[in-house]
C-alpha positions as a Markdown table, in Angstrom:
| # | Residue | x | y | z |
|---|---|---|---|---|
| 1 | Met | 6.1 | -18.3 | 23.0 |
| 2 | Arg | 7.9 | -15.5 | 21.3 |
| 3 | Leu | 8.1 | -17.4 | 18.1 |
| 4 | Ala | 4.4 | -18.2 | 18.2 |
| 5 | Leu | 3.6 | -14.5 | 18.7 |
| 6 | Leu | 5.8 | -13.6 | 15.8 |
| 7 | Leu | 4.2 | -16.2 | 13.5 |
| 8 | Leu | 0.8 | -15.0 | 14.6 |
| 9 | Ala | 1.7 | -11.4 | 13.8 |
| 10 | Leu | 3.2 | -12.3 | 10.5 |
| 11 | Thr | 0.1 | -14.3 | 9.6 |
| 12 | Phe | -2.1 | -11.3 | 10.4 |
| 13 | Leu | 0.1 | -9.1 | 8.2 |
| 14 | Leu | -0.1 | -11.6 | 5.4 |
| 15 | Leu | -3.9 | -11.8 | 5.6 |
| 16 | Phe | -4.3 | -8.0 | 5.7 |
| 17 | Gly | -1.2 | -7.2 | 3.6 |
| 18 | Val | -3.3 | -5.4 | 0.9 |
| 19 | Gly | -4.3 | -2.7 | 3.3 |
| 20 | Trp | -2.4 | -0.9 | 6.0 |
| 21 | Ala | 0.2 | -3.7 | 6.3 |
| 22 | Ser | 1.5 | -3.2 | 2.8 |
| 23 | Arg | 2.2 | 0.5 | 3.7 |
| 24 | Met | 4.2 | -0.5 | 6.8 |
| 25 | Val | 8.0 | -0.3 | 6.5 |
| 26 | Leu | 8.9 | -3.9 | 7.2 |
| 27 | Pro | 12.3 | -5.4 | 6.8 |
| 28 | Pro | 12.7 | -6.5 | 3.2 |
| 29 | Gly | 12.7 | -10.2 | 3.9 |
| 30 | Val | 9.4 | -10.0 | 5.9 |
| 31 | Ala | 7.9 | -7.6 | 3.4 |
| 32 | Arg | 8.7 | -10.1 | 0.6 |
| 33 | Trp | 7.0 | -12.8 | 2.6 |
| 34 | Val | 3.9 | -10.6 | 3.2 |
| 35 | Asn | 3.9 | -9.3 | -0.4 |
| 36 | Pro | 4.9 | -12.2 | -2.7 |
| 37 | Val | 5.1 | -11.8 | -6.5 |
| 38 | Ala | 5.0 | -14.2 | -9.3 |
| 39 | Tyr | 6.2 | -14.3 | -12.9 |
| 40 | Thr | 9.1 | -11.9 | -12.2 |
| 41 | Gly | 11.1 | -13.1 | -15.2 |
| 42 | Glu | 8.2 | -12.7 | -17.6 |
| 43 | Ile | 7.3 | -9.3 | -16.1 |
| 44 | Ala | 10.9 | -8.0 | -16.3 |
| 45 | Ala | 11.1 | -9.2 | -20.0 |
| 46 | Ala | 7.8 | -7.7 | -21.0 |
| 47 | Ala | 8.6 | -4.4 | -19.2 |
| 48 | Ala | 12.0 | -4.2 | -20.9 |
| 49 | Cys | 10.4 | -4.7 | -24.3 |
| 50 | His | 8.3 | -1.7 | -23.8 |
| 51 | Asp | 10.7 | 0.4 | -21.8 |
| 52 | Leu | 8.7 | 0.2 | -18.6 |
| 53 | Asp | 9.7 | 0.0 | -15.0 |
| 54 | Pro | 9.2 | -3.6 | -14.0 |
| 55 | His | 8.0 | -2.5 | -10.5 |
| 56 | Leu | 5.2 | -0.5 | -12.2 |
| 57 | Val | 4.2 | -3.6 | -14.2 |
| 58 | Met | 4.3 | -5.8 | -11.1 |
| 59 | Ala | 2.1 | -3.2 | -9.3 |
| 60 | Val | -0.5 | -3.2 | -12.1 |
| 61 | Val | -0.6 | -7.0 | -12.1 |
| 62 | Lys | -1.0 | -7.0 | -8.3 |
| 63 | Ala | -3.8 | -4.5 | -8.4 |
| 64 | Glu | -5.6 | -5.9 | -11.5 |
| 65 | Ser | -5.4 | -9.7 | -10.9 |
| 66 | Gly | -3.4 | -10.4 | -7.7 |
| 67 | Phe | -1.0 | -12.4 | -10.0 |
| 68 | Gln | -3.8 | -14.8 | -11.0 |
| 69 | Arg | -3.2 | -15.6 | -14.7 |
| 70 | Gly | -6.7 | -16.9 | -15.3 |
| 71 | Ala | -8.5 | -14.0 | -13.6 |
| 72 | Val | -11.6 | -12.8 | -15.4 |
| 73 | Ser | -13.4 | -9.7 | -14.2 |
| 74 | Lys | -17.2 | -9.2 | -14.1 |
| 75 | Val | -16.9 | -7.0 | -17.2 |
| 76 | Gly | -14.8 | -9.5 | -19.1 |
| 77 | Ala | -11.2 | -8.3 | -18.6 |
| 78 | Val | -8.8 | -11.3 | -18.8 |
| 79 | Gly | -5.5 | -12.4 | -17.4 |
| 80 | Leu | -2.7 | -10.9 | -15.3 |
| 81 | Met | -3.1 | -7.4 | -16.6 |
| 82 | Gln | -6.9 | -7.6 | -17.0 |
| 83 | Leu | -7.1 | -6.7 | -20.7 |
| 84 | Met | -10.5 | -6.4 | -22.4 |
| 85 | Pro | -10.6 | -8.6 | -25.5 |
| 86 | Asp | -11.5 | -5.6 | -27.7 |
| 87 | Thr | -8.4 | -3.7 | -26.4 |
| 88 | Ala | -6.2 | -6.7 | -27.2 |
| 89 | Gln | -7.6 | -6.8 | -30.7 |
| 90 | Trp | -7.0 | -3.1 | -31.1 |
| 91 | Ile | -3.4 | -3.6 | -30.0 |
| 92 | Val | -2.9 | -6.5 | -32.4 |
| 93 | Ser | -4.3 | -4.4 | -35.3 |
| 94 | Arg | -1.8 | -1.6 | -34.8 |
| 95 | Ala | 1.0 | -1.3 | -37.4 |
| 96 | Asp | 3.7 | -1.1 | -34.7 |
| 97 | Trp | 2.5 | -4.3 | -32.9 |
| 98 | Ala | 5.3 | -7.0 | -33.2 |
| 99 | Gly | 3.7 | -9.6 | -30.9 |
| 100 | Pro | 1.6 | -12.7 | -31.7 |
| 101 | Glu | -1.3 | -12.3 | -34.2 |
| 102 | Arg | -3.6 | -14.4 | -32.1 |
| 103 | Pro | -2.7 | -13.8 | -28.5 |
| 104 | Asp | -4.1 | -15.9 | -25.7 |
| 105 | Leu | -5.1 | -13.5 | -22.9 |
| 106 | Thr | -4.7 | -16.2 | -20.3 |
| 107 | Ala | -1.2 | -17.0 | -21.4 |
| 108 | Val | 1.3 | -15.2 | -19.1 |
| 109 | Glu | 3.6 | -13.9 | -21.8 |
| 110 | Asp | 0.9 | -12.8 | -24.2 |
| 111 | Asn | -1.0 | -11.0 | -21.6 |
| 112 | Leu | 2.1 | -9.2 | -20.2 |
| 113 | Val | 3.3 | -8.1 | -23.6 |
| 114 | Leu | -0.1 | -6.8 | -24.6 |
| 115 | Gly | -0.6 | -5.1 | -21.2 |
| 116 | Cys | 2.9 | -3.5 | -21.3 |
| 117 | Tyr | 2.3 | -2.3 | -24.9 |
| 118 | Tyr | -1.0 | -0.7 | -23.8 |
| 119 | Leu | 0.5 | 0.9 | -20.7 |
| 120 | Arg | 3.4 | 2.3 | -22.7 |
| 121 | Phe | 0.9 | 3.6 | -25.3 |
| 122 | Leu | -1.1 | 5.4 | -22.5 |
| 123 | Leu | 2.0 | 6.8 | -20.9 |
| 124 | Ser | 3.1 | 8.3 | -24.3 |
| 125 | Leu | -0.5 | 9.5 | -25.0 |
| 126 | Tyr | -0.7 | 11.3 | -21.7 |
| 127 | Gly | 2.8 | 12.9 | -21.6 |
| 128 | His | 4.3 | 10.2 | -19.4 |
| 129 | Asp | 2.0 | 11.2 | -16.6 |
| 130 | Met | 1.7 | 8.0 | -14.6 |
| 131 | Val | -1.5 | 8.9 | -12.7 |
| 132 | Thr | -3.4 | 9.9 | -15.9 |
| 133 | Ala | -2.1 | 6.8 | -17.8 |
| 134 | Leu | -3.1 | 4.5 | -14.9 |
| 135 | Ala | -6.5 | 6.1 | -14.7 |
| 136 | Ala | -7.0 | 5.5 | -18.4 |
| 137 | Tyr | -5.8 | 1.9 | -18.1 |
| 138 | Asn | -8.5 | 1.3 | -15.5 |
| 139 | Ala | -11.4 | 3.5 | -16.5 |
| 140 | Gly | -10.7 | 3.9 | -20.3 |
| 141 | Gln | -9.2 | 6.6 | -22.5 |
| 142 | Gly | -12.6 | 8.2 | -23.3 |
| 143 | Val | -13.5 | 8.6 | -19.7 |
| 144 | Val | -10.2 | 10.1 | -18.8 |
| 145 | Asp | -10.3 | 12.5 | -21.8 |
| 146 | Met | -13.7 | 13.6 | -20.5 |
| 147 | Trp | -12.3 | 14.2 | -17.0 |
| 148 | Leu | -9.4 | 16.2 | -18.4 |
| 149 | Ser | -11.7 | 18.3 | -20.5 |
| 150 | Cys | -13.8 | 19.1 | -17.4 |
| 151 | Ala | -10.8 | 19.6 | -15.2 |
| 152 | Asp | -9.4 | 22.9 | -13.9 |
| 153 | Asp | -8.2 | 25.7 | -16.2 |
| 154 | Thr | -4.5 | 24.7 | -15.9 |
| 155 | Gly | -4.9 | 22.5 | -19.0 |
| 156 | Asp | -1.8 | 20.6 | -18.1 |
| 157 | Gly | -3.4 | 17.3 | -19.1 |
| 158 | Arg | -2.8 | 15.7 | -15.7 |
| 159 | Leu | -4.9 | 14.2 | -13.0 |
| 160 | Glu | -4.2 | 14.2 | -9.3 |
| 161 | Pro | -5.1 | 10.8 | -7.7 |
| 162 | Thr | -7.4 | 12.5 | -5.2 |
| 163 | Ala | -9.3 | 14.3 | -8.0 |
| 164 | Ile | -10.3 | 11.1 | -9.9 |
| 165 | Pro | -14.1 | 11.0 | -9.9 |
| 166 | Tyr | -14.5 | 7.3 | -10.0 |
| 167 | Pro | -13.8 | 5.8 | -6.5 |
| 168 | Asp | -12.7 | 2.4 | -8.0 |
| 169 | Thr | -10.3 | 4.1 | -10.4 |
| 170 | Arg | -9.0 | 6.5 | -7.7 |
| 171 | Asp | -8.4 | 3.4 | -5.5 |
| 172 | Phe | -6.7 | 1.5 | -8.3 |
| 173 | Val | -4.3 | 4.4 | -9.1 |
| 174 | Gln | -3.4 | 4.8 | -5.5 |
| 175 | Arg | -2.9 | 1.1 | -4.9 |
| 176 | Val | -0.7 | 0.8 | -8.0 |
| 177 | Leu | 1.5 | 3.7 | -6.9 |
| 178 | Arg | 1.8 | 2.3 | -3.4 |
| 179 | Tyr | 2.6 | -1.2 | -4.8 |
| 180 | Arg | 5.2 | 0.2 | -7.2 |
| 181 | Asp | 7.0 | 1.9 | -4.4 |
| 182 | Leu | 6.8 | -1.2 | -2.2 |
| 183 | Tyr | 8.1 | -3.5 | -4.9 |
| 184 | Ala | 10.9 | -1.2 | -5.8 |
| 185 | Arg | 12.0 | -1.3 | -2.2 |
| 186 | Ile | 11.7 | -5.0 | -1.5 |
| 187 | Tyr | 12.6 | -6.3 | -5.0 |
| 188 | Pro | 15.3 | -3.9 | -6.0 |
| 189 | Asn | 17.0 | -6.3 | -8.4 |
| 190 | Ile | 14.1 | -7.0 | -10.7 |
């Protein structure tokens, strides 16, 4: 009976792990079962190539595609890191791009390398401010630049998660930050 109740509780946590359950402090083994990840080797390699925290990359992948390599959004973003084809072409056209000339956005390695390149670019562009870079990753640089120009008079070039005007982007940033902290705790050796 006790085992059945435990299994029922764990199943409930798994089904609702994206919400409040992912914020609970569960023992690491249970937390890994409730919050599985995929492509850890590929994520770690792509993150290392672009000097990124692999837990941050895992968090972006979780928030963007739920680790579904063939995911396509309603606006046409593709793959694990949900890259727009135009963004991928822009990355490939840059002089400092060292990846494949014709990347396949549904290929795990290509998508991760492109997504990590873009995330590193945004972090550099926005003074390594993770919230602002993540908002730009989700809503676009132009939109974030507009928000920053209309922001308070501090002019520090940073966004607070709660001050992000688009609810979807605000939710995305908060989820990524939450997942990053969770993955760092339950997958410390990645």
